[in-house]
C-alpha positions as CSV (number, residue, x, y, z in Angstrom):
1,M,-12.7,0.1,-8.1
2,Q,-13.2,-3.4,-6.9
3,Q,-13.2,-4.1,-3.1
4,H,-10.9,-7.1,-3.6
5,A,-8.3,-5.0,-5.3
6,L,-8.5,-2.4,-2.7
7,R,-8.2,-4.9,0.2
8,T,-5.3,-6.6,-1.4
9,A,-3.5,-3.3,-2.0
10,M,-4.1,-2.3,1.6
11,T,-2.6,-5.5,2.9
12,L,0.4,-5.4,0.7
13,Y,1.0,-1.7,1.5
14,E,0.7,-2.3,5.3
15,G,3.0,-5.2,5.1
16,G,5.7,-3.3,3.2
17,T,5.5,-5.4,0.1
18,L,4.3,-2.5,-2.0
19,D,5.0,1.2,-1.7
20,L,2.1,3.7,-1.5
21,P,2.1,4.8,-5.2
22,T,2.3,1.2,-6.5
23,A,-0.4,-0.1,-4.2
24,A,-2.7,2.8,-5.0
25,T,-2.2,2.3,-8.8
26,R,-2.9,-1.4,-8.5
27,A,-6.1,-0.7,-6.5
28,G,-7.2,2.0,-9.0
29,V,-7.5,4.7,-6.3
30,S,-5.5,7.8,-5.3
31,E,-2.7,7.5,-2.8
32,D,-4.8,9.6,-0.3
33,R,-7.8,7.3,-0.7
34,L,-5.6,4.2,0.0
35,R,-4.0,5.8,3.0
36,R,-7.5,6.8,4.4
37,A,-8.8,3.3,3.8
38,V,-5.9,1.7,5.7
39,R,-6.5,4.0,8.7
40,R,-10.2,3.4,8.7
41,A,-9.7,-0.3,8.7
42,G,-7.6,0.1,11.8
43,G,-4.3,-0.6,10.1
44,S,-1.1,1.4,10.3
45,V,0.3,3.5,7.6
46,P,4.1,3.0,7.1
47,T,6.1,6.1,7.8
48,P,8.2,7.7,5.1
49,D,11.3,6.4,6.8
50,V,10.1,2.8,6.3
51,D,9.3,3.5,2.6
52,A,12.8,5.0,2.1
53,G,14.5,1.9,3.6
54,R,13.0,-0.6,1.2
55,V,15.4,-2.6,-0.9
56,A,14.4,-3.8,-4.4
57,V,15.1,-7.4,-5.0
58,G,14.7,-9.4,-8.1
59,A,14.2,-13.0,-8.8
60,D,15.6,-15.3,-11.5
């Protein structure tokens, strides 16, 4: 695991760009590990309601 990948995944997860499974996979860590890292860094973990409300968009 590289710190840069973890930090990037944390930021994208917190901001709602990536969901938890995708962010954890990209960082090379478990979902639980990513969630703990976000909390330890003082960030907020999105609630399941927030994750469920995401809309997939595509670009040309």
